[in-house]
C-alpha positions in Angstrom: 2.0 143.8 73.1 -1.8 143.7 72.5 -2.7 141.3 69.5 -6.0 142.5 69.1 -6.6 145.6 67.0 -7.7 148.8 68.3 -10.7 149.2 65.7 -11.6 146.0 67.2 -11.2 146.9 70.9 -13.1 150.1 70.3 -15.9 148.6 68.9 -16.4 146.1 71.2 -16.1 148.4 74.1 -18.8 150.9 72.5 -20.8 147.2 72.2 -20.3 146.6 75.9 -21.4 150.4 77.2 -23.9 150.7 74.9 -25.9 147.4 76.1 -25.5 148.8 79.7 -27.1 152.1 78.5 -29.8 150.0 77.0 -30.4 148.3 80.6 -30.3 151.8 81.9 -32.9 153.1 79.5 -35.2 149.7 80.0 -35.3 150.4 84.0 -35.7 153.9 83.8 -39.1 153.5 81.5 -40.1 151.0 84.6 -39.7 153.4 87.0 -41.6 156.0 84.9 -44.4 153.4 84.2 -44.6 152.5 88.0 -43.9 156.1 89.3 -46.3 159.2 90.3 -45.2 161.1 87.2 -48.0 163.2 86.0 -47.5 163.3 82.5 -45.4 160.0 81.5 -45.9 160.3 77.9 -42.8 162.7 76.9 -40.4 160.9 78.8 -41.6 157.7 77.7 -41.3 158.8 73.8 -37.7 160.2 74.4 -36.8 157.0 76.1 -38.1 155.0 73.1 -36.2 157.2 70.5 -33.2 156.6 72.6 -33.6 152.9 72.8 -34.4 152.7 68.8 -31.6 154.5 68.3 -29.0 152.5 70.8 -30.5 149.0 69.0 -29.8 150.2 65.6 -26.0 151.1 66.8 -25.7 148.0 68.6 -27.0 146.1 65.7 -24.2 147.6 63.5 -21.6 147.2 66.1 -22.9 143.4 66.3 -22.5 142.8 62.4 -18.9 143.9 62.8 -18.1 141.7 65.5 -19.2 138.9 64.1 -17.8 139.8 60.8 -14.5 140.0 63.0 -15.2 137.1 65.2 -15.3 139.6 68.1 -16.5 138.8 71.5 -16.6 140.6 74.8 -17.4 138.7 78.1 -17.4 139.8 81.7 -14.9 137.9 83.6 -15.3 139.1 87.2 -16.7 141.9 89.2 -15.6 143.6 92.7 -16.6 146.3 94.8 -14.5 148.7 92.6 -13.4 147.0 89.3 -15.3 144.8 86.7 -13.1 142.9 84.3 -13.9 142.0 80.9 -12.3 139.7 78.4 -12.2 140.8 74.7 -11.6 137.7 72.4 -10.8 138.3 68.8 -8.7 136.3 65.8 -7.8 133.7 68.8 -6.3 136.1 71.0 -7.7 137.4 74.3 -6.9 141.1 76.1 -8.5 141.7 79.6 -9.3 145.0 80.6 -10.3 146.4 84.1 -12.6 149.0 84.3 -13.3 150.9 87.5 -17.0 150.6 88.3 -17.4 154.7 88.3 -15.6 155.0 85.0 -18.1 152.5 83.4 -21.0 154.7 85.3 -19.6 157.4 83.2 -19.3 156.0 80.2 -22.6 154.9 80.3 -23.7 158.2 81.0 -22.0 159.8 78.1 -23.6 157.2 75.9 -27.2 158.2 77.5 -26.4 161.8 76.8 -25.4 161.1 73.3 -28.4 159.1 72.8 -30.5 161.7 74.0 -29.0 164.3 72.1 -30.1 162.3 69.0 -33.6 161.9 69.9 -34.2 165.3 70.5 -32.4 166.3 67.1 -35.0 163.6 65.4 -37.9 165.3 67.1 -36.6 168.7 66.4 -36.4 167.6 62.6 -40.1 166.2 62.4 -41.5 169.4 63.8 
């Protein structure tokens, strides 16, 4: 039986995958800056808005996690699976994630962030 509350696990998981999405955004920004794009600014602007939205959400998640003493730590990584430990209120729960499933979760978050960034642009026009 799990001792960590579902809400704590959900918030910690979102924090984890949002952090991974931020890493992807930063890497993509570097690729665009160093790439042979003719016009880089629109892509960089979109990535910047996505990054700001991700950081804002992650900041709220971090506050929740700090207030509820929740931590998430990568414990092992293999070719096909990565294991994370979720720690809260003295309990620990380990979860194995299939690496392609991690990639899909990050992709979904990137799509959400892109949608937010694009809506933000439409509102300002």
